[in-house]
C-alpha positions in Angstrom: 15.6 -21.1 -84.3 12.0 -21.3 -85.2 10.1 -18.0 -85.0 6.8 -18.6 -83.3 3.6 -16.6 -83.9 3.4 -14.0 -81.1 0.3 -15.6 -79.4 2.4 -18.8 -79.0 5.3 -16.7 -77.7 2.9 -15.2 -75.2 1.9 -18.7 -74.0 5.6 -19.7 -73.8 6.4 -16.6 -71.7 3.7 -17.5 -69.2 5.0 -21.0 -68.9 1.8 -22.4 -70.4 3.6 -24.4 -73.1 7.1 -25.2 -73.9 9.1 -24.1 -76.9 9.0 -27.7 -78.2 5.2 -27.7 -77.9 5.0 -24.4 -79.6 7.0 -25.7 -82.5 4.5 -28.5 -82.9 1.6 -26.2 -82.7 3.0 -23.6 -85.1 3.7 -26.3 -87.6 0.1 -27.4 -87.7 -1.8 -24.2 -87.0 -2.8 -22.0 -89.9 -3.5 -18.4 -90.7 -6.0 -18.0 -87.8 -3.1 -18.1 -85.3 -0.2 -17.1 -87.4 -1.8 -14.0 -88.8 -2.4 -12.3 -85.5 0.4 -9.8 -84.8 0.3 -10.1 -81.0 -1.6 -11.4 -78.1 -3.3 -8.0 -78.1 -5.4 -9.4 -80.9 -7.2 -11.4 -78.2 -9.5 -9.1 -76.2 -8.3 -8.7 -72.6 -11.5 -10.2 -71.2 -10.8 -13.4 -73.1 -7.1 -13.9 -72.4 -7.4 -15.6 -69.0 -10.0 -18.0 -70.4 -7.8 -18.8 -73.4 -4.8 -19.6 -71.2 -6.9 -21.9 -69.0 -8.3 -23.7 -72.1 -4.8 -24.2 -73.5 -3.5 -25.4 -70.2 -6.3 -28.0 -70.0 -5.6 -29.2 -73.5 -1.9 -29.7 -72.7 -2.7 -31.5 -69.5 -5.1 -33.8 -71.4 -2.0 -35.3 -73.2 -3.5 -35.0 -76.6 -1.6 -36.1 -79.6 0.3 -33.3 -81.4 -2.2 -32.8 -84.2 -5.1 -32.8 -81.7 -3.3 -30.4 -79.5 -2.6 -28.1 -82.4 -6.2 -28.2 -83.6 -7.6 -27.6 -80.1 -5.3 -24.6 -79.5 -6.1 -23.2 -82.9 -9.8 -23.5 -82.2 -9.5 -21.9 -78.8 -7.3 -19.0 -80.0 -9.7 -18.4 -82.9 -12.6 -18.3 -80.6 -10.9 -16.0 -78.2 -10.0 -13.6 -81.0 -13.7 -13.5 -82.0 -13.2 -15.7 -85.1 -15.4 -18.7 -85.7 -13.5 -21.9 -86.5 -16.5 -23.9 -87.3 -16.8 -24.5 -91.1 -20.0 -23.6 -93.0 -20.6 -27.3 -93.7 -21.0 -27.8 -89.9 -22.8 -24.5 -89.2 -25.7 -25.6 -91.4 -26.5 -28.3 -88.9 -27.7 -26.0 -86.2 -29.1 -22.7 -85.0 -27.2 -22.0 -81.9 -27.6 -25.0 -79.6 -30.6 -26.3 -81.5 -29.6 -29.0 -84.0 -31.4 -30.3 -87.0 -31.9 -33.8 -88.3 -30.6 -35.2 -91.7 -32.9 -36.6 -94.3 -32.5 -36.8 -98.1 -29.2 -34.9 -97.8 -30.9 -31.9 -96.1 -30.6 -30.5 -92.6 -34.2 -29.9 -91.3 -36.2 -28.8 -88.3 -39.0 -31.1 -87.4 -42.6 -30.1 -88.3 -43.5 -31.2 -84.8 -42.1 -27.9 -83.5 -40.7 -29.7 -80.5 -37.1 -30.2 -79.4 -35.5 -32.4 -76.8 -33.0 -31.0 -74.3 -29.7 -32.7 -73.7 -28.2 -32.1 -70.3 -24.5 -32.4 -69.5 -23.8 -35.3 -67.2 -21.6 -33.2 -64.9 -23.8 -30.2 -64.1 -27.1 -31.1 -65.7 -27.3 -27.8 -67.7 -28.7 -27.8 -71.2 -25.9 -28.2 -73.7 -27.9 -28.9 -76.9 -31.4 -29.4 -78.2 -32.4 -31.8 -80.9 -35.5 -32.3 -83.0 -38.4 -34.5 -82.0 -39.0 -36.2 -85.3 -42.5 -37.2 -86.4 -43.6 -40.5 -87.9 -44.0 -38.8 -91.3 -40.4 -37.7 -91.2 -39.4 -41.2 -90.4 -41.4 -42.4 -93.3 -39.6 -40.0 -95.5 -36.2 -41.1 -94.2 -37.0 -44.7 -95.1 -38.4 -43.8 -98.5 -35.4 -41.7 -99.5 -33.0 -44.4 -98.1 -34.7 -47.0 -100.3 -34.5 -44.7 -103.4 -30.8 -44.0 -102.8 -30.0 -47.6 -102.1 -31.2 -48.8 -105.4 -28.7 -46.5 -107.1 -26.0 -47.2 -104.5 -26.2 -50.9 -105.0 -25.2 -50.4 -108.6 -22.2 -48.3 -107.6 -18.8 -50.0 -108.1 -17.4 -51.1 -104.8 -14.3 -49.0 -105.3 -16.5 -46.0 -105.5 -18.3 -47.0 -102.3 -14.9 -47.3 -100.6 -13.9 -43.9 -101.9 -16.8 -42.4 -100.0 -15.8 -44.1 -96.7 -12.2 -42.8 -97.1 -13.5 -39.3 -97.7 -15.7 -39.4 -94.6 -12.7 -40.6 -92.6 -10.7 -37.7 -93.9 -13.5 -35.3 -92.8 -13.5 -36.8 -89.3 -9.7 -36.3 -89.0 -9.9 -32.8 -90.3 -12.5 -31.7 -87.8 -11.7 -34.2 -85.0 -11.1 -31.5 -82.3 -14.4 -29.8 -83.1 -16.4 -33.1 -83.3 -14.9 -34.2 -80.0 -16.5 -31.3 -78.2 -20.1 -32.6 -78.2 -18.8 -36.0 -77.1 -17.3 -34.3 -74.1 -20.4 -32.2 -73.4 -23.2 -34.7 -74.0 -21.8 -37.9 -72.6 -19.1 -36.6 -70.3 -16.0 -38.2 -71.8 -12.7 -36.5 -71.0 -11.2 -34.5 -73.8 -8.6 -37.1 -74.8 -11.1 -40.0 -74.9 -13.5 -37.9 -76.9 -10.9 -37.0 -79.5 -9.6 -40.6 -79.6 -13.2 -41.8 -80.4 -13.4 -39.6 -83.4 -10.0 -40.7 -84.8 -10.8 -44.3 -84.0 -13.9 -44.0 -86.1 -12.0 -42.6 -89.0 -9.6 -45.6 -88.8 -12.6 -47.9 -88.7 -14.1 -46.4 -91.9 -10.8 -46.7 -93.7 -10.5 -50.4 -92.7 -14.1 -51.1 -93.7 -13.4 -49.6 -97.1 -10.4 -51.8 -97.7 -12.1 -54.9 -96.2 -15.2 -54.4 -98.4 -13.3 -54.4 -101.7 -11.8 -57.8 -100.8 -15.1 -59.6 -99.9 -15.8 -61.8 -102.9 -18.3 -64.5 -103.9 -17.4 -68.0 -105.1 -18.1 -70.5 -107.8 -19.3 -74.0 -106.9 -19.6 -77.1 -109.1 -22.2 -79.8 -108.7 -19.8 -82.8 -108.9 -18.8 -82.3 -105.2 -22.1 -83.9 -104.3 -22.1 -87.7 -104.5 -23.6 -89.1 -107.7 -23.6 -85.7 -109.5 -21.9 -84.8 -112.7 -20.1 -81.5 -113.3 -23.0 -80.0 -115.3 -24.1 -77.3 -112.9 -22.1 -74.2 -111.8 -23.3 -72.0 -109.0 -22.2 -68.4 -109.0 -22.5 -67.3 -105.3 -22.5 -63.6 -104.5 -23.2 -61.3 -101.5 -25.9 -58.7 -102.2 -27.1 -55.8 -100.0 -30.0 -56.3 -97.6 -31.4 -52.9 -98.5 -31.8 -50.3 -95.7 -30.1 -50.8 -92.3 -31.6 -49.2 -89.2 -28.6 -48.3 -87.1 -29.2 -47.6 -83.4 -26.0 -46.7 -81.5 -25.7 -46.2 -77.7 -24.8 -43.1 -75.8 -21.4 -44.3 -74.6 -19.8 -44.4 -78.1 -22.1 -42.2 -80.1 -19.7 -41.8 -83.0 -17.6 -45.0 -83.0 -20.5 -47.4 -82.5 -22.5 -45.6 -85.2 -19.5 -45.7 -87.6 -19.1 -49.4 -86.9 -22.6 -49.8 -88.4 -22.6 -47.2 -91.2 -19.3 -48.2 -92.6 -20.0 -51.9 -93.2 -23.5 -51.1 -94.3 -22.5 -48.7 -97.0 -19.6 -50.7 -98.3 -22.0 -53.7 -98.6 -24.3 -51.6 -100.8 -26.9 -50.6 -98.3 -28.4 -47.2 -97.3 -28.9 -46.4 -93.6 -31.4 -44.7 -91.3 -29.7 -43.8 -88.0 -31.7 -43.3 -84.8 -29.3 -41.4 -82.6 -29.1 -42.0 -78.8 -31.1 -39.4 -77.0 -28.0 -38.4 -75.0 -25.3 -38.3 -77.6 -27.5 -37.2 -80.4 -25.4 -34.2 -81.5 -22.3 -36.4 -81.6 -23.9 -38.9 -83.9 -25.3 -36.1 -86.1 -21.7 -35.0 -86.6 -21.0 -38.4 -88.1 -23.9 -37.9 -90.5 -22.4 -34.5 -91.3 -19.0 -36.2 -92.2 -20.7 -38.3 -94.8 -22.7 -35.4 -96.2 -19.5 -33.3 -96.5 -17.7 -36.3 -98.1 -20.3 -36.4 -100.9 -22.8 -39.1 -99.9 -25.7 -39.1 -102.3 -28.9 -37.6 -100.8 -30.9 -40.2 -98.9 -28.0 -42.6 -98.5 -27.3 -41.6 -94.9 -30.3 -40.3 -92.9 -30.1 -39.4 -89.2 -33.2 -38.9 -87.2 -33.5 -37.8 -83.6 -36.1 -38.2 -80.9 -36.9 -40.1 -77.7 -36.9 -43.9 -78.1 -40.1 -44.0 -76.1 -41.8 -41.9 -78.7 -40.4 -43.2 -82.1 -38.4 -46.3 -81.2 -41.2 -48.8 -81.9 -42.2 -47.1 -85.1 -38.6 -47.2 -86.4 -38.1 -50.8 -85.4 -41.4 -52.1 -86.8 -41.3 -50.0 -90.0 -41.6 -52.0 -93.2 -38.7 -50.0 -94.6 -36.2 -51.6 -92.2 -34.4 -54.6 -93.8 -32.0 -55.2 -91.0 -31.6 -53.7 -87.5 -28.2 -53.1 -86.0 -28.6 -52.2 -82.3 -26.1 -51.6 -79.5 -27.4 -50.9 -76.0 -28.8 -52.6 -73.0 -31.8 -54.6 -72.1 -34.0 -52.5 -74.4 -32.5 -54.6 -77.2 -34.4 -57.7 -76.0 -37.7 -55.8 -76.4 -36.5 -54.7 -79.9 -35.9 -58.3 -80.8 -39.4 -59.3 -79.9 -40.9 -56.5 -82.0 -38.7 -56.9 -85.1 -40.5 -60.0 -86.5 -38.7 -61.5 -89.5 -36.3 -58.6 -89.8 -32.7 -59.8 -89.4 -30.9 -58.6 -86.3 -27.4 -57.7 -85.3 -27.4 -56.9 -81.6 -24.8 -56.2 -78.9 -26.4 -55.8 -75.5 -25.2 -55.7 -71.9 -22.6 -57.8 -70.2 -21.6 -58.9 -66.7 -18.0 -59.4 -67.8 -16.2 -61.6 -65.3 -12.6 -61.3 -64.4 -11.2 -64.5 -63.0 -7.8 -64.3 -61.1 -6.2 -67.6 -60.4 -3.5 -68.3 -57.7 -0.5 -68.2 -60.0 -1.6 -64.9 -61.7 0.8 -62.0 -62.1 -1.1 -59.7 -59.6 0.6 -56.6 -60.9 -0.7 -57.3 -64.4 -4.1 -58.4 -63.1 -4.6 -55.3 -60.8 -3.7 -52.9 -63.6 -6.1 -54.6 -66.0 -8.9 -54.6 -63.4 -8.6 -50.8 -62.8 -8.3 -50.0 -66.5 -11.0 -52.5 -67.5 -13.4 -51.6 -64.7 -13.1 -47.9 -64.5 -12.3 -46.4 -67.9 -15.0 -44.0 -68.8 -16.3 -44.5 -65.3 -17.2 -48.1 -66.0 -19.8 -47.1 -68.6 -18.8 -49.7 -71.2 -20.4 -52.9 -72.1 -17.0 -54.5 -72.0 -16.0 -53.1 -68.6 -14.9 -55.6 -65.9 -18.2 -56.0 -64.0 -17.3 -58.5 -61.4 -14.0 -60.0 -60.1 -13.7 -63.6 -59.0 -10.5 -64.0 -57.0 -9.3 -67.2 -55.4 -9.1 -67.0 -51.6 -5.3 -67.4 -51.3 -4.5 -64.3 -53.4 -7.7 -62.2 -52.9 -6.2 -59.9 -50.2 -3.0 -59.2 -52.1 -4.9 -58.6 -55.3 -7.3 -56.2 -53.6 -4.4 -54.3 -52.0 -2.8 -53.7 -55.4 -6.2 -52.7 -57.0 -7.0 -50.2 -54.2 -3.5 -48.6 -54.5 -4.0 -48.1 -58.2 -7.6 -46.9 -57.8 -6.4 -44.2 -55.4 -4.3 -42.7 -58.2 -7.2 -42.1 -60.5 -8.2 -38.5 -60.9 -11.8 -37.5 -60.2 -13.6 -34.5 -61.7 -14.6 -32.7 -64.8 -14.1 -34.0 -68.3 -12.6 -30.7 -69.4 -9.8 -31.5 -66.8 -9.2 -34.9 -68.5 -10.2 -36.6 -65.2 -10.2 -40.4 -65.2 -13.5 -40.6 -63.3 -16.2 -38.3 -64.5 -20.0 -38.0 -63.9 -22.1 -40.9 -65.1 -24.6 -40.2 -67.9 -27.6 -38.9 -65.9 -29.3 -38.9 -62.5 -31.3 -42.0 -63.3 -28.1 -44.0 -63.8 -26.5 -42.5 -60.7 -29.5 -43.4 -58.6 -29.5 -47.0 -59.9 -25.8 -47.4 -59.2 -26.3 -46.1 -55.7 -29.2 -48.5 -55.1 -26.9 -51.4 -55.9 -24.3 -50.2 -53.5 -26.8 -49.7 -50.7 -28.3 -53.2 -51.3 -24.9 -54.8 -51.2 -23.9 -53.0 -48.0 -27.2 -53.8 -46.3 -26.6 -57.5 -46.9 -23.1 -57.6 -45.5 -20.7 -56.6 -48.3 -17.7 -54.5 -47.4 -17.2 -51.0 -48.9 -13.5 -50.7 -49.1 -13.8 -46.9 -49.1 -16.7 -44.7 -48.0 -19.3 -44.3 -50.7 -19.2 -40.8 -52.1 -21.4 -39.1 -54.6 -21.7 -35.5 -55.7 -24.5 -35.0 -58.2 -23.9 -37.6 -60.9 -20.3 -38.0 -60.0 -19.7 -41.2 -58.1 -16.3 -41.8 -56.7 -14.7 -45.2 -57.7 -15.5 -48.0 -55.3 -14.6 -51.6 -54.8 -17.1 -53.6 -52.8 -15.6 -56.8 -51.3 -17.3 -60.0 -50.0 -20.1 -59.7 -52.5 -22.5 -62.7 -52.3 -25.1 -64.2 -54.6 -28.0 -62.7 -52.7 -26.9 -59.2 -53.6 -28.2 -57.4 -56.7 -24.7 -56.2 -57.6 -23.6 -59.8 -58.1 -25.9 -60.1 -61.1 -26.9 -56.7 -62.4 -24.8 -54.4 -64.5 -24.1 -51.2 -62.7 -22.6 -49.3 -65.7 -20.7 -47.1 -63.4 -17.5 -46.9 -61.3 -18.5 -49.6 -58.8 -16.9 -53.1 -58.9 -17.8 -56.1 -56.9 -15.2 -58.5 -55.6 -16.2 -62.2 -55.0 -13.9 -64.6 -53.2 -14.0 -68.2 -54.5 -12.4 -71.5 -53.7 -11.1 -72.3 -57.1 -11.4 -71.8 -60.9 -14.4 -74.2 -61.1 -16.4 -72.2 -58.7 -15.6 -68.9 -60.5 -16.7 -70.4 -63.8 -19.9 -71.7 -62.3 -20.8 -68.4 -60.8 -19.9 -66.5 -64.0 -22.0 -68.7 -66.1 -25.0 -68.3 -63.9 -25.4 -64.8 -65.4 -28.0 -64.3 -68.0 -25.4 -62.3 -70.0 -22.3 -63.6 -71.8 -20.5 -60.8 -73.6 -16.9 -61.0 -72.5 -14.7 -62.3 -69.7 -11.0 -62.5 -68.8 -8.7 -65.0 -67.1 -5.4 -64.2 -65.4 -2.9 -67.1 -64.9 0.6 -67.8 -66.0 -0.4 -71.3 -67.1 -1.6 -71.0 -70.7 -3.0 -74.5 -70.7 -5.1 -73.7 -67.7 -6.1 -70.4 -69.2 -7.5 -72.1 -72.3 -9.3 -74.7 -70.3 -11.0 -72.1 -68.2 -11.8 -69.9 -71.2 -13.4 -72.8 -73.0 -15.8 -73.2 -70.0 -16.9 -69.6 -69.9 -20.1 -68.9 -71.8 -19.2 -65.6 -73.3 -18.4 -64.3 -76.8 -14.8 -63.3 -76.2 -12.4 -64.3 -73.4 -9.3 -62.3 -72.9 -6.3 -64.1 -71.4 -4.1 -61.9 -69.2 -5.8 -58.7 -70.4 -9.1 -56.8 -69.6 -12.2 -57.2 -71.7 -12.2 -54.9 -74.7 -14.1 -54.3 -77.9 -11.4 -54.2 -80.5 -9.3 -53.8 -82.4 -12.4 -53.1 -84.5 -11.7 -55.8 -87.0 -11.8 -58.5 -84.4 -15.1 -60.3 -84.0 -17.4 -58.9 -81.3 -20.3 -61.1 -80.3 -22.3 -62.0 -77.2 -23.9 -65.2 -75.9 -27.2 -65.5 -74.2 -28.9 -62.1 -73.5 -25.8 -60.3 -74.6 -26.5 -60.3 -78.3 -27.4 -61.8 -81.6 -25.0 -62.2 -84.5 -21.5 -60.9 -84.8 -19.9 -57.5 -85.2 -16.4 -56.6 -86.2 -15.8 -55.1 -89.7 -15.7 -58.2 -91.8 -18.5 -59.9 -89.8 -20.7 -56.8 -90.0 -20.3 -56.7 -93.8 -21.4 -60.3 -93.9 -24.3 -59.7 -91.6 -25.4 -56.7 -93.7 -25.5 -58.7 -96.9 -27.3 -61.7 -98.2 -26.1 -64.8 -100.2 -27.6 -65.0 -103.6 -26.9 -67.7 -106.1 -27.1 -68.1 -109.9 -27.1 -71.7 -111.2 -25.9 -72.4 -114.7 -27.2 -75.6 -116.1 -24.8 -77.0 -118.7 -26.0 -79.4 -121.5 -23.2 -81.8 -120.5 -20.5 -82.2 -117.9 -17.7 -79.7 -118.3 -14.2 -80.2 -116.8 -11.7 -77.3 -117.1 -8.2 -78.4 -118.1 -5.0 -76.9 -116.9 -2.8 -77.9 -119.9 
């Protein structure tokens, strides 16, 4: 029988965790837990809070390692120990975080900070620096200096850095997940999963990068030419990539830019999202801890309204990789000749045909439309259901929707508060507009602060804003159509074209409908999704420019350069 550390025995005795769970925890936790001789090591005033935190972690359904790390952190904190390593402590003074430039954590000379409020109670959780233009100049200058050296670094060494950064993310995943939960309101499990997913992305980018090669071309492929010219074609770095990730995936959608950029030989300047800045700063910390040369990864903070234009129009930016909403269109107009990689919003349509498996479709609609409270570019944003199955589909969707939990991210609720009051007000305005024009609210509209309860709105028509605009929240319009052709016509009227999905048991029909939809990715019998992260991710129309996905991002973040060898006479290699 395994002998558990006494704090774990205490938790077992109270029924907080099972003996099996304790075995898992004690196999992963280290001296912080194991060295305490009894629960008495935890001050009495902290014991109730500790038990509550552990219960929440277990209810969250975290993977074994994540559960162990979380419990270790909570026990250490309750005992008065500080589980945060020195390498992360240097990022901040209390809740005030620094920015990263030239390998150093600094406070801005502006003397100003920006407060980040939690979505769920709008209290200040962190403060970040309001960087100046001079500090941005320095970030670009140090990035260019570092890039000139990095471009000469063997690709296997670049890959080594990415693997080390991935290891750091895994090592501190439970700690790094905390700001994701606090800043952007993701539940604990989703926050942890984002950190681990980013580690996996960096590992894949490292392996993909070492396999991207150039080619050799000969002139005799062209009509009338001899084989007296050989072109050596290589991919070379663009220079410095400006990375602008969004609030909803502040670590993963930053890692999806940094990883490909670095393996391609570039340096980066990252502009964090205002809400989500501390999460993104932790990704910068992972690269610093992993041994990134000073200046290779720079992370600046500040309001987009104050420094956004300066960053985008800076002569030091050689490529801009942006993920976000309509702001990206403004960025594209200001970027001039700088290459762009952009993923913007989407009005991702879900088309359900008469022969569809309604159980499958309803499950996908709820998952696709309401994960992270609908705050995803690839969320289902509108459902087109043919009239003969609309009622049956809606019944199944509502039954599944009723099972979602609503509440605080610490409780691992399915539906949590949207990012801020401005977003909640906007979502509410779309609901009120639709209702005033005759749409049917399938359940009463309910909002508490920034927490909007999930809502299906039926009988949505073209004269309603919700038909066209992206709510980015837990509100989903249902549109009843006569047939697939009408659904495709309505879907294609949108100015956006990110993703879509089609549900039918006729694969031939699915392909025909998918071909007609003007969107970058069409899922067949599954909800829209970004990933796996090596799949291409691209948007049509106002939804984006260029392609993401690890291989495609590496290609976007490099240029083709050719060296032509002119031979004195035709040369034909022989095989024998």
